[in-house]
Structure formats: structure tokens, C-alpha cells
N, C-alpha and C positions, 0 to 999 in steps of 0.2 A: 504494500500500500504506500502511496506517495501522498505527502501533505504539502499543499501549496498555500503559503501565507500571503493573504491579500490585505494585511494590515501594515501600518507604517512602523511596527516595532518587532523586535525579535521575540519569538515565543519559546517558553520553557514548559514542556509538557511532560508530566509524570506518566510513564507507561505502566502496564500491568505488572512488571517485574520490579517496580520501584526506582527505575533509572530515569534520569531526566534526559529527554530528547530536545535538542535545541533546533528550532526551525527558523532560519534566517528570513528576512523580508524578501519577497520575490521581485520587488521593484514595481509591482503593479498593485494599485490600491482600489478596492471596490468601495463605492460610496452610493448613498441614496440622495438623489436630488430632491430637495424639498421646497415647497412654497409656503409662505406664511400669509394668513388672511386675518385682517383686523376683525375682531368680534365686538369689542366694546370696552368700556372703561369701568373698572371696579375701584372701590375706595383704595387709593394708593397704588394702583397697578393698571396696566393696559392688558387686556385679554386678547390673545391671538391663538389661532389653531395652526398646526403644521400638517401638511399633507405631502406624502411621498408621491412624486410624479414619475420618477424614473430611477432605475438602478444603472449606475455607470461603472465601467471597468471590470465587470464580471465576465470572465472568459467562458468559452463553451465547455460543457462537461467533458471530462476525460475519464474513461473507464479506469477504476482502481485508484482514483485521485480524490482526496478530500480537500475541499476549499475552506479555508478558515478566514472568516470575515469579521469585521467589527459590528457589534450589536445587530441591528435589524436588517442588514443587507441580506 
């Protein structure tokens, strides 16, 4: 199995045997493009909603490869 790191940082993953596997950055970062919409004004704050409109930088699936991404990508 291959792990492709689509985050901007090095990953340290603990495997089933208790060893740490270090996965370097791939140089490619997957992100969610978001838009913010003004909803209203609350006491002391502005209320907005965020909507994901597109995933960017996500490569095509490869058999036997796990893609590691940040949060909701």
C-alpha cells in the first residue's frame, strides 16, 4: 500500500507494529474552495455561512494508494 500526503506538512503515522512511519509532503496540496455568504448581524458579531464549491488539487484515484488530506477534503 502506498500513502500519498496531500497536506503541507510531514506526517508521522503509528503502524500496527508500533513503529512510526514518516510520510513526506508530496508537493501537491488538496484544498476545498469555499465561498462565504453574509447572513446577518448578531450582538457583537457578523454571521456568515461557508459553502464548499469545489475540491482543488485532488489527483485521480490510484489502485493501492491512500490519499491523506486535511480535514474535509
